[in-house]
C-alpha positions, -999 to +999 in steps of 0.1 A: -532-126-241-525-111-277-556-095-298-558-104-332-569-081-361-578-094-396-582-074-428-582-076-464-614-097-469-637-085-498-656-099-531-636-109-558-642-128-591-637-165-597-600-170-607-590-137-586-566-131-556-568-113-524-543-111-494-555-116-456-537-097-430-537-108-395-522-082-369-514-090-336-514-065-310-491-077-279-460-096-275-457-132-292-427-149-285-417-184-275-435-214-296-463-208-310-484-214-340-504-191-362-530-202-385-559-192-408-593-208-403-623-205-421-662-210-419-688-211-449-724-211-441-740-244-427-705-257-425-678-261-395-649-241-389-619-259-409-584-251-411-569-232-439-531-228-433-507-227-405-471-214-397-452-222-367-427-198-350-399-216-368-415-211-398-428-244-409-462-245-430-492-268-434-519-262-457-556-281-461-553-301-495-581-276-508-556-247-510-523-262-514-507-248-542-531-220-543-529-202-513-497-190-494-492-181-456-463-160-442-452-139-412-434-108-409-420-113-371-410-076-373-446-064-379-463-090-358-482-099-389-494-132-408-507-129-445-526-155-463-519-147-503-551-164-518-549-173-555-571-187-580-597-182-557-632-205-566-668-197-549-661-228-527-634-204-509-667-182-498-662-182-460-656-161-432-616-162-426-603-161-390-570-157-377-557-177-348-528-177-323-521-208-305-496-203-281-476-233-266-445-222-244-435-205-221-474-191-221-503-213-229-531-194-243-555-196-277-566-163-293-589-158-323-595-126-342-631-113-353-633-125-387-632-111-422-656-121-450-642-135-483-668-138-510-660-151-543-687-148-571-689-137-608 
């Protein structure tokens, strides 16, 4: 399986921006979906954005138009550019790999904290 390591979290003021990175250690090939999820205190983990092996993207309504997910295949890295951040975006952000073919498995990163506060 592939190990995922997130980075880029931190404290930012409302209206600010952050870019999260998810580095994948191991070979990723075939059909897969990589995504960013987040979990705020007392809430369930929720999907933020996804990108498929073919480059298709999907966003939660709450972040569409503010966040951009992208990937660098050569670097085995997925990014989440977060703009116009607000306090409701405060959460631990997790990277996820859902490998579907030919190998089937799911991997999670350890998470990175994003805090939005004046």
